[in-house]
C-alpha positions in Angstrom: -3.3 27.5 -3.9 -2.0 24.2 -5.1 -3.8 20.2 -5.2 -3.9 18.5 -1.9 -1.1 16.1 -1.2 -1.9 12.8 -2.3 -1.7 9.5 -0.6 -1.7 6.5 -3.1 -3.1 3.0 -2.3 -2.5 0.1 -4.7 -4.0 -3.3 -4.1 -4.8 -6.1 -6.5 -7.6 -9.0 -5.5 -8.9 -11.8 -7.5 -11.0 -13.0 -4.4 -12.4 -9.8 -3.1 -10.3 -10.7 0.3 -7.7 -8.1 -0.1 -10.0 -5.7 -1.5 -11.9 -5.8 1.7 -9.1 -4.8 3.5 -8.0 -2.1 0.8 -11.2 -0.6 1.2 -11.1 -0.7 4.8 -7.3 1.0 4.7 -8.9 3.4 2.5 -11.8 4.3 4.6 -9.2 4.5 7.5 -7.5 7.0 5.6 -10.3 9.5 4.2 -11.4 9.4 7.8 -7.8 10.4 9.2 -7.2 13.0 6.9 -9.2 16.2 6.1 -6.2 18.0 3.6 -5.5 15.1 1.7 -6.7 13.0 -1.4 -6.6 9.5 -1.0 -5.8 7.8 -4.1 -7.0 4.3 -4.8 -6.0 1.9 -7.8 -5.5 -1.4 -8.8 -2.2 -2.3 -9.6 -2.5 -3.0 -12.8 -4.2 0.6 -13.2 -1.7 2.4 -11.1 1.7 3.9 -12.7 4.7 5.9 -12.6 3.0 9.2 -12.7 0.8 8.1 -9.3 4.0 7.2 -7.5 5.9 10.5 -8.4 2.6 12.5 -7.4 2.0 10.4 -3.9 3.5 11.9 -0.2 3.0 8.7 0.8 2.0 4.8 -0.9 0.2 1.7 0.5 0.3 -1.8 -1.2 -1.3 -4.5 -0.9 -1.4 -8.1 -2.7 -2.9 -11.1 -1.9 0.2 -13.8 -1.2 0.4 -16.6 -4.1 2.7 -19.1 -4.2 4.6 -18.0 -1.7 5.2 -14.4 -3.6 3.2 -11.3 -4.2 0.6 -11.6 -6.9 1.8 -10.9 -10.3 -0.2 -8.0 -10.6 1.6 -6.1 -7.6 4.9 -7.4 -9.0 3.9 -6.0 -12.7 2.9 -2.5 -10.8 6.5 -2.8 -9.1 8.2 -3.6 -12.3 6.7 -0.2 -14.1 7.4 2.0 -11.5 11.0 0.5 -10.9 12.8 2.6 -12.8 11.1 5.9 -13.5 10.8 6.3 -9.9 14.1 5.2 -8.9 16.1 8.2 -8.7 13.2 10.6 -7.7 11.4 9.0 -4.9 14.3 7.9 -2.4 12.8 8.1 1.0 9.0 7.7 0.3 6.8 6.5 3.1 5.2 3.3 2.8 3.2 0.6 4.2 2.2 -2.9 3.4 -0.7 -5.2 4.0 -0.6 -8.3 2.7 -3.5 -11.1 2.8 -2.7 -15.2 2.3 -5.1 -18.2 2.9 -2.3 -20.1 4.3 1.1 -17.9 5.0 2.1 -14.8 4.0 5.7 -14.7 4.8 6.5 -15.3 0.9 4.5 -12.3 0.0 5.9 -9.7 2.8 9.4 -10.6 1.6 9.1 -10.0 -2.0 7.6 -6.8 -1.9 10.2 -5.3 0.6 13.1 -6.9 -1.6 11.8 -4.8 -4.6 10.6 -1.7 -2.5 14.0 -2.0 -0.6 16.2 -1.3 -4.1 13.6 1.7 -4.5 15.5 3.3 -0.8 11.6 3.7 0.7 11.0 4.0 3.9 8.4 1.6 5.4 6.8 3.5 8.2 4.6 1.4 9.6 4.1 -2.7 10.9 3.3 -4.9 7.9 -0.5 -6.1 8.6 -0.6 -9.6 7.6 -3.7 -11.2 7.2 -3.8 -15.1 7.5 -7.0 -17.1 6.9 -10.7 -15.7 7.1 -10.9 -11.7 7.1 -12.5 -10.9 10.9 -13.6 -7.8 11.9 -10.2 -7.0 13.8 -8.2 -7.5 10.8 -10.7 -4.4 8.8 -10.5 -2.7 12.2 -6.1 -3.0 11.3 -6.5 -2.5 7.8 -8.6 0.9 8.8 -5.6 2.3 11.7 -3.0 1.3 9.0 -4.6 3.5 6.2 -5.9 6.3 9.3 -2.2 6.4 11.0 -0.7 6.7 7.4 -2.7 9.4 6.4 -2.3 11.3 9.5 1.1 11.0 9.5 1.8 12.3 5.9 -0.6 15.0 7.2 1.3 16.6 9.8 4.5 16.1 8.4 5.8 12.7 10.2 6.6 11.0 7.8 
């Protein structure tokens, strides 16, 4: 029997807020998935091989100056060409945390991922301001829904 399918969660967090959301995403995914490996990596650690091995990807980034974090941009730049011809249709989802606005962070990730021809399968989780319990719950639901959808072949 081969290794279980993988769902990859790639995040970056400098202050810890995006990490808290990412931890909730992973927790929800682990709870929902019974036969899937949930792999969580920092954007600086993840690379093309991780994406190529994944059945689905959740990206998490803070919004920085109207854009995604530099670490998330670095990750997407490093995986873009090696994955371009091999991951079209890959299921993906996104969460973005910002202090005052996340629109630029969301659109910057979506523009790059559109070039990869990945397919967003769930609504973007946008968190502005202080992280509240309902944000952590929504993050857990995002991870759980993605893992469950991947596991049953819905995505």
